C-alpha positions in Angstrom: 14.2 -19.0 -20.3 11.9 -21.0 -22.6 9.1 -18.7 -23.7 5.6 -19.6 -22.4 3.0 -20.3 -25.2 0.1 -17.9 -25.4 -2.8 -19.0 -23.2 -0.5 -20.6 -20.6 -2.0 -20.6 -17.1 -0.6 -17.9 -14.8 -1.6 -17.5 -11.1 -1.4 -14.3 -9.2 -0.8 -15.3 -5.6 -1.1 -13.5 -2.3 0.5 -16.2 -0.1 -0.8 -17.5 3.2 0.3 -15.9 6.5 -0.2 -16.1 10.2 -1.2 -12.4 10.4 -3.4 -10.2 8.3 -0.6 -9.1 5.9 -0.8 -6.2 3.5 2.2 -6.9 1.3 1.7 -4.8 -1.8 3.0 -1.6 -3.3 6.5 -1.9 -1.8 5.2 -1.1 1.7 4.4 -4.3 3.5 2.8 -4.2 6.9 0.2 -5.9 9.0 -3.4 -4.7 9.2 -3.8 -2.8 12.5 -7.6 -3.5 12.7 -9.4 -5.5 10.1 -8.8 -3.5 6.9 -7.7 -5.3 3.7 -7.9 -4.4 0.1 -7.0 -5.9 -3.3 -3.2 -6.4 -3.6 -2.2 -3.5 -5.9 0.7 -5.2 -7.6 -1.3 -8.2 -8.6 -4.4 -6.2 -9.6 -2.4 -4.0 -11.9 -0.5 -6.9 -13.5 -3.8 -8.8 -14.1 -4.8 -6.8 -17.2 -1.3 -7.0 -18.8 -1.0 -10.7 -18.2 -4.5 -11.5 -19.4 -3.7 -10.1 -22.9 -1.5 -13.1 -23.6 -2.1 -15.7 -20.8 -4.9 -17.4 -18.9 -4.9 -15.7 -15.5 -6.2 -16.8 -12.1 -6.0 -15.2 -8.7 -5.6 -16.8 -5.3 -5.7 -14.5 -2.2 -4.9 -16.7 0.8 -5.0 -13.7 3.2 -8.5 -12.6 2.2 -9.9 -16.1 1.8 -8.2 -17.5 4.9 -6.4 -20.3 3.0 -3.7 -22.1 5.0 -0.6 -23.5 3.3 -1.8 -27.0 2.5 -5.1 -25.8 1.0 -3.2 -23.1 -1.0 -0.8 -25.6 -2.5 -3.7 -28.0 -3.3 -5.6 -25.2 -5.0 -2.5 -24.2 -7.0 -1.8 -27.8 -8.0 -5.4 -28.2 -9.3 -4.9 -25.1 -11.5 -1.6 -26.4 -12.8 0.0 -23.0 -13.7 3.1 -22.6 -15.8 4.1 -19.5 -13.7 3.0 -18.0 -10.3 3.5 -14.3 -9.7 3.5 -14.0 -5.9 3.6 -11.1 -3.4 6.2 -11.2 -0.7 7.0 -8.6 2.0 9.6 -7.6 4.5 6.9 -8.0 7.1 6.4 -11.6 6.3 9.5 -12.9 4.5 10.5 -15.2 7.4 7.4 -17.2 6.7 7.1 -16.4 3.0 10.4 -18.0 2.1 9.7 -21.5 3.7 6.3 -21.5 2.0 7.8 -20.8 -1.4 10.5 -23.4 -0.9 7.7 -26.0 -0.2 5.7 -24.7 -3.1 8.6 -25.2 -5.5 9.0 -28.8 -4.3 5.3 -29.5 -5.0 5.3 -27.7 -8.3 8.9 -28.1 -9.6 8.2 -27.1 -13.2 6.3 -23.9 -12.3 8.1 -20.5 -12.5 8.0 -18.5 -9.3 8.2 -14.7 -9.9 8.0 -12.4 -6.9 7.0 -8.8 -6.4 7.2 -6.7 -3.2 9.5 -4.6 -1.1 11.7 -7.5 -0.2 13.1 -7.5 -3.7 13.3 -3.7 -4.2 16.8 -3.2 -2.9 19.2 -6.1 -3.0 16.9 -8.4 -5.0 20.0 -10.1 -6.4 20.9 -11.3 -2.9 17.4 -12.5 -2.2 17.5 -14.7 -5.4 21.0 -15.8 -4.8 20.1 -17.0 -1.3 16.8 -18.5 -2.3 17.2 -20.6 -5.5 13.5 -21.5 -5.6 12.7 -17.9 -6.8 13.2 -17.6 -10.5 12.7 -13.8 -10.9 11.5 -10.6 -9.3 9.5 -7.7 -10.6 10.9 -4.2 -9.7 8.2 -2.1 -11.3 4.8 -3.6 -11.7 3.5 -0.7 -13.8 5.5 -1.8 -16.8 5.1 -4.7 -19.2 8.5 -6.3 -18.4 7.1 -9.4 -16.8 5.2 -10.2 -20.0 8.4 -9.8 -22.0 10.1 -12.1 -19.5 7.5 -14.8 -19.8 7.8 -14.5 -23.6 11.5 -15.1 -23.4 12.4 -11.5 -24.3 14.9 -9.3 -22.5 13.1 -7.5 -19.6 14.2 -4.5 -17.7 12.9 -3.6 -14.2 13.5 -7.2 -13.1 15.9 -9.5 -11.3 16.2 -12.7 -13.2 17.9 -16.1 -12.9 19.9 -17.2 -15.9 21.3 -20.6 -15.2 23.6 -20.2 -12.2 23.8 -16.4 -12.7 21.5 -13.8 -11.2 21.1 -10.7 -13.3 19.6 -7.4 -12.2 18.5 -5.0 -14.9 18.2 -1.2 -14.2 15.0 0.3 -12.9 13.6 3.1 -15.1 12.9 5.8 -12.6 10.8 8.2 -14.7 9.6 11.6 -13.5 6.2 12.7 -14.8 6.3 9.9 -17.4 3.0 8.9 -18.9 1.9 5.2 -19.2 -1.3 3.4 -20.1 -2.5 0.3 -18.3 -4.7 -2.5 -19.7 -8.0 -2.7 -17.7 -7.2 -4.8 -14.7 -9.3 -7.9 -14.1 -11.5 -6.4 -11.4 -14.0 -9.2 -11.7 -11.5 -11.6 -10.2 -11.0 -9.4 -7.1 -14.5 -7.9 -6.4 -16.0 -10.7 -4.4 -13.2 -11.0 -1.8 -13.5 -10.1 1.8 -11.9 -6.7 1.4 -12.9 -3.9 3.7 -11.8 -0.4 4.8 -13.3 1.3 7.9 -14.4 4.4 5.9 -15.6 3.0 2.6 -18.7 1.0 1.6 -18.4 -2.5 0.3 -17.8 -4.0 -2.2 -15.2 -1.6 -3.6 -12.7 -1.5 -6.4 -9.0 -0.5 -6.0 -7.7 1.9 -8.7 -4.2 3.2 -9.4 -4.1 6.3 -11.6 -0.3 6.8 -11.1 2.7 4.8 -10.0 5.3 6.0 -7.4 5.4 9.6 -6.1 6.9 12.9 -7.3 7.7 14.1 -3.7 10.8 13.3 -1.8 9.9 12.4 1.8 13.2 10.8 2.9 11.5 8.1 5.0 9.3 6.8 2.2 10.1 4.2 -0.4 7.8 5.8 -2.9 10.3 8.6 -3.4 12.8 6.0 -4.8 10.8 4.4 -7.6 10.1 7.4 -9.8 6.7 8.7 -10.9 4.5 7.6 -13.8 0.9 8.8 -14.4 -1.9 7.4 -16.5 -3.8 9.6 -19.1 -7.3 10.6 -18.0 -8.8 8.6 -20.9 -7.1 5.4 -19.7 -8.4 5.9 -16.2 -11.9 6.6 -17.4 -11.9 3.5 -19.5 -11.2 1.5 -16.3 -13.8 3.3 -14.3 -16.4 2.6 -17.0 -15.6 -1.1 -16.7 -15.9 -0.9 -12.9 -19.3 0.7 -13.3 -20.4 -2.1 -15.6 -19.6 -4.6 -12.8 -22.1 -2.8 -10.6 -19.4 -1.5 -8.1 -20.2 1.8 -6.5 -17.2 2.5 -4.3 -13.6 3.2 -5.2 -10.3 3.3 -3.3 -7.8 5.3 -5.3 -4.6 3.9 -4.0 -2.3 6.6 -5.6 0.2 7.9 -3.1 -1.1 11.4 -3.8 -4.2 11.5 -5.9 -3.3 13.3 -9.1 -0.6 15.4 -7.5 -0.8 18.2 -10.1 -3.8 20.5 -9.7 -4.6 20.5 -13.4 -4.5 16.6 -13.6 -6.7 16.4 -10.5 -9.4 18.7 -11.9 -9.2 17.2 -15.4 -9.9 13.7 -14.0 -12.7 14.9 -11.7 -14.3 16.8 -14.6 -14.1 13.6 -16.8 -15.7 11.6 -14.1 -18.6 14.1 -13.9 -18.9 14.2 -17.7 -19.2 10.4 -17.8 -22.0 10.5 -15.1 -20.1 8.3 -12.7 -21.8 8.2 -9.3 -19.0 6.5 -7.4 -18.3 7.2 -3.7 -14.6 7.3 -3.3 -11.6 7.9 -1.0 -7.9 8.7 -1.7 -4.6 9.8 -0.4 -3.4 13.4 -0.8 -1.1 16.0 0.8 -2.0 19.1 2.7 0.0 21.3 0.3 -1.7 19.8 -2.9 -5.3 20.4 -2.2 -7.0 23.8 -2.0 -10.6 24.9 -1.8 -11.1 24.7 -5.6 -9.6 21.2 -5.8 -11.5 19.9 -2.7 -14.9 21.2 -4.1 -14.2 19.5 -7.4 -13.2 16.2 -5.8 -16.3 16.3 -3.6 -18.5 17.0 -6.5 -17.0 14.0 -8.3 -17.8 11.7 -5.3 -14.8 11.9 -3.0 -16.0 11.8 0.7 -12.7 11.0 2.6 -9.1 12.0 2.1 -6.1 10.4 3.9 -3.3 12.8 4.6 0.3 11.9 5.7 0.8 14.4 8.6 3.6 12.3 10.1 4.8 14.6 13.0 3.8 17.4 15.3 7.4 18.6 15.3 8.3 21.3 12.7 11.9 20.3 12.9 11.2 16.7 12.1 8.9 17.7 9.2 11.7 19.8 7.8 14.4 17.1 8.4 12.5 14.5 6.4 11.6 16.7 3.4 7.9 16.9 3.9 7.8 20.3 2.4 4.9 21.8 4.4 4.3 23.3 7.9 2.2 22.7 10.9 0.2 25.8 9.9 -0.6 24.3 6.4 -1.7 21.0 8.1 -4.1 22.8 10.4 -5.4 25.0 7.6 -6.1 22.0 5.2 -7.9 20.0 7.9 -10.0 23.0 8.9 -10.9 23.5 5.2 -11.9 19.9 4.8 -14.1 20.0 7.9 -15.8 23.2 6.6 -16.4 21.7 3.2 -17.7 18.4 4.6 -14.9 16.2 3.4 -13.9 13.5 6.0 -10.2 13.2 6.9 -7.8 10.5 8.0 -4.4 11.5 9.3 -1.4 9.2 9.4 1.5 9.8 11.9 5.0 8.3 12.4 6.4 7.6 15.8 10.1 6.6 16.1 12.1 8.6 13.6 15.7 8.7 14.7 15.4 12.3 16.0 12.1 11.7 17.9 12.2 12.4 21.6 9.5 12.0 24.3 8.6 15.7 23.7 8.3 15.4 19.9 6.1 12.3 20.2 3.8 14.1 22.7 3.6 17.0 20.2 2.5 14.6 17.6 -0.2 13.2 19.8 -1.5 16.6 20.7 -1.5 17.7 17.1 -3.5 14.6 16.2 -6.1 15.4 18.8 -6.3 19.0 17.9 -6.9 18.3 14.2 -10.0 16.4 15.1 -10.0 14.3 12.0 -12.3 11.4 11.5 -9.6 8.7 11.9 -6.0 8.7 12.9 -3.3 6.1 12.2 -0.2 5.9 14.3 2.7 4.0 12.7 6.3 3.2 13.6 9.1 4.4 11.5 10.6 1.6 9.4 13.9 1.8 7.5 12.6 0.7 4.1 14.9 -0.4 1.3 16.6 2.3 -0.7 15.4 5.3 1.5 17.7 8.0 3.0 16.1 7.0 6.4 17.6 3.5 6.1 21.1 4.9 5.4 20.8 7.4 8.3 19.7 4.6 10.7 22.5 2.3 9.6 25.1 5.0 9.8 23.9 5.9 13.3 24.0 2.3 14.5 20.3 2.1 15.1 19.9 -0.9 12.8 22.2 -3.3 11.1 22.8 -3.0 7.4 21.3 -6.5 6.8 17.9 -5.8 8.4 15.0 -7.1 6.3 12.1 -7.7 8.7 10.0 -4.6 9.6 6.4 -3.6 10.2 5.2 0.0 10.5 2.0 -1.3 12.0 3.8 -2.5 15.1 3.7 -6.3 15.3 7.4 -5.7 16.0 9.5 -2.5 16.1 12.5 -2.3 13.7 14.5 0.3 15.5 14.8 2.6 18.5 15.5 6.3 18.2 18.6 8.2 19.5 16.5 9.0 22.6 13.9 6.3 23.0 13.9 2.5 23.3 11.6 0.2 21.5 9.7 -0.4 24.7 9.2 3.4 25.2 8.1 3.8 21.6 5.5 1.1 22.1 4.2 2.8 25.2 4.0 6.1 23.4 2.0 4.6 20.5 -0.4 2.9 22.9 -0.8 6.3 24.6 -1.5 8.0 21.3 -4.2 5.6 20.2 -5.9 5.6 23.6 -5.7 9.4 23.9 -7.1 9.9 20.4 -9.8 7.3 20.2 -11.1 7.4 23.8 -11.9 11.1 23.8 -15.6 11.5 24.9 -16.3 14.0 22.1 -14.8 11.8 19.5 -16.8 8.7 20.7 -20.0 10.8 20.7 -19.4 12.0 17.2 -18.8 8.5 15.9 -22.0 7.2 17.6 -24.0 10.1 16.0 -22.8 9.1 12.5 -24.0 5.5 12.7 -26.6 5.0 10.0 -27.5 1.3 10.3 -27.0 -1.9 12.3 -24.4 -2.9 9.8 -22.6 0.4 10.2 -22.6 -0.1 14.0 -21.3 -3.6 13.6 -18.5 -2.5 11.3 -17.4 0.3 13.7 -17.5 -2.0 16.8 -15.5 -4.7 15.0 -12.9 -2.2 13.8 -12.5 -0.7 17.3 -12.3 -4.1 19.0 -9.7 -5.2 16.5 -7.6 -2.1 17.1 -7.5 -2.4 20.9 -7.2 -6.2 20.8 -4.1 -5.8 18.6 -2.7 -3.3 21.0 -3.1 -5.7 23.9 -1.6 -8.7 22.1 1.4 -6.7 20.8 
């Protein structure tokens, strides 16, 4: 490839779509209500690319840009390369759009990132010649090397008629530093989360996950973490932009206790006053960690509970028990930390009884929010192999959506239709409890807060009806 000169225009693109797509971080899905946040892949790449190139950002999902307007905006910018998001949830519409984009901008490189490329990226490029390359690890500087004409790992690249895939470095507990992302390009978009004030910044302090849940793609990409000093530098920049809310998008916020406390202590030392949310695990936090996180500004933690069946938790390598789940949620409630629990319905072993156990566990935890998702056989996961071997899916399946715009697979015991019924039952059972509704009403602090909660609730139940 001919190297691009320094200063060349690069566009980071979240393509248009007919639904509210969340395509980033190898876990594409549709938004179940109205939530949307800065695309993680593109945000993290923005700082690296900006060191050598002139970077712009176009988010068609957040800005509601349809295909024609998107193409017109890109043509006006005149980029030498476009780094775009694509997802298994939207590839059927992403691919035709990209084909059209190539015909309109024939001399522009099209470089993809997203779960659709993570396994079998060579086949995707072979079948779609309008895609020039794909990034397999957005935490590295390989895309910059590629654009400079150097050999790049962690990518699938087109070299004439040949498609070449270079190995992914799957580091475990490997340190890496990230140039400060260009948050100023993302901060004024229509991003929202139901339990975080706006505007907010999205921050990644590590990449991948050190845990081995066998249904999760994050267990396949390795684990790399950023030094505390590098994270604090980014947080200082975010503070200078006047932003007061942070969404830490790590799969498990600082999974080692010492790292967690060290970062929280650094945030307190710097005098940061951010209000923030994050993901964690019930076997990672304890009272000491929770108190330190709360002191540093954390008010809500999202936990992957997944199932109310001990056998299913064990079968998929979760590494904790129902008792640990109950204990951690009780501890959070006592300490005044709000909780969000995520659950999976439709793993191959799921039965009617195990799904009902999951629903009952969700209600008994009495967390602030609950998210009920469908199992999806993501690329490279042991779950995918298990589902293919059992004949639940074909080996060529690419389209999937954990949020439920469609259901990728049945279980050994339950049809897709029955799974849809059980998820509807879970959502209604959880969110229509009188005690829960009363608590939500008591927490309303302003007309805007009321409007946000009503909008989120209406969106959730409207999506249930349309699906």
